[in-house]
C-alpha positions in Angstrom: -121.9 -12.4 -103.1 -117.9 -13.3 -103.8 -117.2 -10.3 -102.4 -119.2 -10.1 -99.4 -118.0 -13.8 -99.0 -114.1 -13.2 -98.4 -115.0 -9.9 -96.6 -116.8 -11.6 -94.1 -113.9 -14.5 -93.7 -111.8 -11.7 -93.3 -113.6 -9.7 -90.4 -115.4 -12.9 -88.8 -113.4 -15.9 -89.6 -115.3 -17.9 -87.2 -118.7 -16.9 -88.1 -120.5 -19.9 -90.4 -121.3 -18.5 -93.8 -124.1 -20.2 -96.0 -124.1 -19.2 -99.8 -127.3 -20.0 -101.9 -126.4 -18.9 -105.6 -129.1 -19.0 -108.2 -129.2 -20.9 -111.2 -126.7 -20.3 -113.7 -129.2 -20.4 -116.5 -131.4 -18.2 -118.2 -135.1 -18.4 -117.2 -136.9 -20.6 -119.9 -134.0 -22.2 -120.8 -133.5 -25.5 -122.4 -130.7 -26.6 -119.9 -130.4 -27.4 -116.5 -128.4 -25.7 -113.4 -124.8 -26.9 -113.4 -123.9 -29.3 -111.3 -121.5 -27.2 -108.9 -124.5 -24.4 -108.6 -127.0 -27.2 -107.8 -125.2 -28.8 -105.4 -124.4 -25.4 -103.4 -128.0 -24.6 -103.3 -129.3 -28.2 -102.3 -126.5 -28.2 -99.6 -127.4 -24.8 -98.2 -131.2 -25.9 -98.2 -130.3 -28.8 -96.5 -128.2 -26.9 -93.8 -131.1 -24.6 -93.3 -133.5 -27.4 -92.7 -130.7 -28.9 -90.1 -130.6 -25.5 -88.7 -134.1 -25.7 -87.0 -133.0 -28.4 -84.6 -129.5 -27.0 -84.0 -129.6 -23.0 -84.2 -126.4 -21.2 -84.2 -125.2 -17.8 -85.4 -124.6 -17.8 -89.2 -124.9 -15.4 -92.3 -126.6 -16.4 -95.3 -125.4 -15.1 -98.6 -127.6 -14.8 -101.5 -128.6 -13.0 -104.8 -132.1 -11.6 -106.4 -131.8 -13.8 -108.7 -131.8 -17.0 -106.1 -134.9 -15.7 -103.8 -137.3 -14.6 -106.5 -137.0 -18.1 -107.5 -139.7 -20.6 -105.7 -138.7 -23.8 -104.5 -139.1 -27.2 -103.4 -141.2 -28.1 -100.3 -138.8 -28.4 -97.3 -140.2 -32.2 -96.5 -138.9 -33.0 -100.0 -135.5 -31.8 -99.3 -135.2 -33.4 -96.3 -136.5 -36.4 -97.4 -133.8 -36.6 -100.1 -131.1 -37.1 -97.2 -129.5 -40.6 -96.8 -126.8 -41.6 -94.3 -125.4 -44.8 -93.6 -122.6 -46.5 -91.5 -121.0 -50.0 -91.6 -123.5 -52.5 -90.1 -126.8 -51.1 -91.6 -129.2 -53.0 -93.4 -129.6 -51.0 -96.7 -131.4 -52.6 -99.9 -129.2 -52.1 -102.7 -131.6 -52.3 -105.6 -133.9 -49.1 -103.5 -130.3 -47.3 -102.7 -129.9 -47.4 -106.5 -133.7 -46.3 -107.7 -133.0 -43.7 -104.8 -129.7 -42.3 -106.6 -131.1 -42.5 -109.8 -134.3 -40.3 -108.7 -132.4 -38.0 -107.1 -130.6 -37.5 -110.8 -127.5 -39.6 -110.5 -126.1 -41.1 -113.8 -125.7 -44.7 -113.5 -122.3 -45.7 -115.3 -120.2 -48.8 -115.6 -117.2 -47.0 -113.7 -117.6 -43.8 -111.6 -115.5 -41.0 -112.8 -116.9 -37.6 -112.2 -119.6 -35.9 -110.0 -123.0 -37.3 -109.8 -122.2 -40.6 -111.1 -122.8 -43.9 -109.6 -121.9 -47.7 -110.3 -123.5 -51.2 -108.9 -121.1 -54.2 -109.4 -122.4 -57.1 -107.5 -122.2 -56.1 -104.0 -120.3 -53.0 -104.3 -122.0 -49.7 -104.8 -119.7 -46.5 -106.2 -121.1 -43.1 -105.8 -119.5 -39.8 -106.5 -121.6 -37.4 -104.6 -121.6 -33.3 -105.0 -119.7 -31.5 -102.6 -117.1 -34.2 -102.1 -113.3 -34.7 -103.0 -113.4 -38.3 -103.8 -116.2 -41.0 -104.5 -116.5 -43.8 -102.2 -117.3 -47.6 -102.5 -120.0 -49.0 -100.3 -119.1 -52.8 -100.0 -122.2 -55.2 -99.0 -122.7 -58.6 -97.8 -126.1 -59.5 -98.9 -128.0 -56.3 -97.3 -125.5 -55.5 -94.9 -123.1 -52.4 -95.4 -120.0 -54.0 -94.2 -117.3 -51.0 -95.2 -117.2 -47.7 -96.5 -114.3 -46.8 -98.7 -113.1 -43.5 -100.5 -111.0 -44.2 -104.0 -109.3 -42.4 -106.3 -111.7 -41.9 -109.5 -108.9 -42.1 -112.0 -106.8 -45.0 -110.6 -110.0 -46.8 -108.9 -107.7 -47.5 -105.7 -108.8 -47.4 -102.4 -107.6 -44.2 -100.6 -109.0 -44.5 -97.2 -111.6 -45.9 -94.7 -115.0 -43.7 -93.7 -116.9 -44.2 -90.7 -120.1 -42.9 -92.0 -121.5 -42.0 -95.5 -124.0 -39.0 -95.7 -125.5 -38.0 -99.1 -127.7 -34.6 -99.8 -130.5 -34.0 -102.1 -128.9 -34.0 -105.7 -131.5 -32.3 -107.7 -134.7 -29.8 -106.8 -136.8 -32.1 -108.9 -137.4 -35.5 -107.6 -138.9 -38.3 -109.7 -141.3 -40.4 -107.8 -144.2 -42.4 -108.9 -146.2 -39.3 -107.1 -144.0 -36.4 -108.7 -144.5 -38.3 -112.2 -148.0 -38.5 -111.6 -148.6 -35.0 -110.7 -146.4 -33.6 -113.7 -148.3 -35.6 -116.4 -151.6 -34.6 -114.7 -150.6 -31.0 -114.5 -148.9 -30.7 -118.0 -152.3 -31.6 -119.7 -154.4 -29.3 -117.7 -151.8 -26.4 -118.2 -151.2 -27.2 -122.4 -153.3 -29.8 -123.6 -152.6 -33.2 -124.8 -148.5 -33.6 -125.2 -147.5 -33.9 -128.9 -145.7 -37.1 -130.1 -142.1 -34.6 -130.1 -142.7 -33.3 -126.8 -139.5 -35.2 -125.1 -140.1 -33.6 -121.8 -143.3 -35.3 -121.2 -142.0 -38.7 -122.8 -139.0 -38.6 -120.5 -140.5 -37.5 -117.3 -143.5 -40.2 -118.1 -141.1 -43.0 -118.3 -139.1 -41.6 -115.1 -136.2 -40.4 -117.0 -134.5 -37.2 -116.2 -134.6 -34.4 -119.1 -132.0 -31.4 -119.4 -134.0 -28.6 -118.2 -136.7 -30.3 -116.5 -136.4 -27.8 -113.6 -138.0 -25.3 -115.6 -141.5 -26.9 -115.0 -140.7 -27.2 -111.2 -144.4 -26.2 -110.1 -145.9 -29.1 -111.9 -143.9 -31.5 -109.9 -145.2 -30.7 -106.3 -148.5 -29.7 -104.8 -146.8 -26.2 -103.6 -143.9 -24.5 -103.8 -141.9 -22.7 -101.0 -139.6 -19.7 -101.3 -136.4 -19.3 -99.9 -137.8 -17.1 -96.9 -139.8 -20.1 -96.0 -136.6 -21.9 -95.4 -135.3 -19.1 -93.1 -138.2 -18.4 -91.0 -137.9 -15.0 -88.9 -134.2 -14.4 -90.0 -133.7 -10.8 -90.4 -132.9 -9.5 -94.2 -130.1 -7.2 -95.3 -130.3 -5.7 -98.8 -127.6 -4.0 -100.8 -129.2 -0.6 -101.7 -129.9 -1.5 -105.3 -131.9 -4.5 -104.9 -135.4 -3.1 -105.7 -134.1 -2.1 -109.1 -132.2 -5.7 -109.4 -135.8 -7.3 -108.6 -137.6 -5.0 -111.4 -135.0 -6.3 -113.7 -134.8 -9.5 -113.0 -138.4 -9.7 -113.1 -138.4 -7.8 -116.8 -135.9 -10.5 -118.0 -138.4 -13.4 -116.9 -141.6 -12.0 -118.5 -139.2 -11.2 -121.8 -138.4 -14.8 -121.8 -141.9 -16.3 -121.2 -143.1 -14.1 -123.9 -140.7 -15.3 -126.5 -141.5 -19.2 -125.6 -145.0 -17.8 -125.8 -144.8 -16.4 -129.1 -142.8 -19.6 -130.5 -145.3 -21.4 -129.0 -147.9 -19.6 -131.1 -146.0 -20.0 -134.5 -145.4 -16.0 -134.2 -141.5 -16.5 -134.7 -141.1 -18.6 -137.7 -138.9 -21.2 -135.3 -139.6 -24.7 -135.9 -137.9 -26.4 -132.7 -138.7 -28.6 -130.6 -142.1 -27.9 -128.4 -141.6 -25.6 -125.2 -144.4 -25.3 -123.1 -143.4 -22.6 -120.8 -145.2 -22.1 -117.1 -146.7 -19.1 -116.1 -143.9 -16.6 -114.5 -146.3 -16.4 -111.1 -146.0 -20.1 -110.7 -142.0 -20.1 -110.4 -140.8 -16.7 -109.5 -141.8 -14.4 -107.1 -142.5 -10.3 -108.1 -141.5 -7.6 -105.8 -144.8 -7.7 -104.2 -144.4 -11.2 -103.4 -141.1 -10.4 -101.9 -142.7 -7.8 -99.4 -145.2 -10.5 -98.4 -142.5 -12.7 -97.8 -140.7 -10.6 -95.9 -143.4 -10.0 -93.5 -143.1 -10.2 -89.6 -139.1 -10.1 -89.8 -136.6 -7.1 -89.7 -135.5 -5.4 -92.7 -132.2 -3.8 -93.2 -131.2 -1.9 -96.3 -127.3 -1.1 -96.7 -127.0 2.4 -98.4 -124.1 4.8 -99.2 -127.1 7.4 -99.4 -128.6 9.7 -96.7 -132.0 7.9 -96.4 -135.5 8.7 -94.5 -136.6 7.0 -92.2 -140.0 5.1 -92.1 -142.4 3.2 -90.1 -141.5 0.2 -92.0 -137.2 1.1 -91.7 -135.1 2.1 -89.5 -132.0 3.7 -90.8 -129.1 3.2 -89.1 -125.7 5.1 -89.9 -123.6 2.8 -88.3 -120.9 6.0 -87.3 -120.5 6.6 -91.4 -119.8 10.4 -92.2 -119.2 12.5 -95.3 -115.3 12.0 -96.0 -112.8 14.5 -96.8 -113.0 16.2 -100.3 -109.6 15.2 -101.7 -110.3 17.1 -104.8 -110.6 20.3 -103.4 -107.7 19.8 -101.1 -105.6 19.2 -104.4 -107.0 22.2 -106.2 -106.2 24.3 -103.1 -102.5 23.3 -102.5 -101.9 23.2 -106.6 -102.8 27.3 -106.2 
């Protein structure tokens, strides 16, 4: 992914490139995706949603791990967006609830990305994808100023005309999503045990490490990455089918390991982990083919490929290179 990104910057520096990475954790893990990866994913999804109203040429780079995993509905990601300018009237309590629901940690003093603090009429926010936190200064419910500041010294570094906040997490904790999670969790796994920390945390509206792995339980229906880019042609590297099969096998292996743990066949006494069925969260090869319906499909390959009704082969002017090994053999003799 990084090689393609560097190559595109070199050959087409003016072409917008959007990068959508996969989660940096294993399937059915006990940890959430890292903050940097989560920020890149949500920024890319928000950009794809905005693209509908402002279409332009662009390249989207992603991986097999990213495309086989289902995503929150587009309207959920769009609803998490927030924009403010001096003079706007904003309910500070509602803003704090929004930040907590999106995954921000409420702290006394903001130091790191993903934190916010409320002190009197001031709200400090360090949003993902930004270099510095911002300080929103209120007079009542009116936003008076937006200032960037240094997280280490807490000193103002400059004024801002606007503050824009994108989605922070793929799981949005709202009364609706919490209620749906509780209902579906019981439907899938039966009554929750007393030591089920995940169920207890979500029920109380608290975020829990690794809760993203139960994404299908929070929303009525998940979407795919292809839904976020309707009609866009898809270009695959030549080993993509093997990569999809390999990733699918890894998902099933980890699911099976969790199920055996639940059934008591592994001898483990760890905290309960009730895994959702793989098809609820992941696409298989057939699911990806179905999602590709109606769009152009290109496969990059170093090999000679037979053209079919589904795939058109374009050689791009490539030809067999010179055999330097034979040349060296001739000269040495």
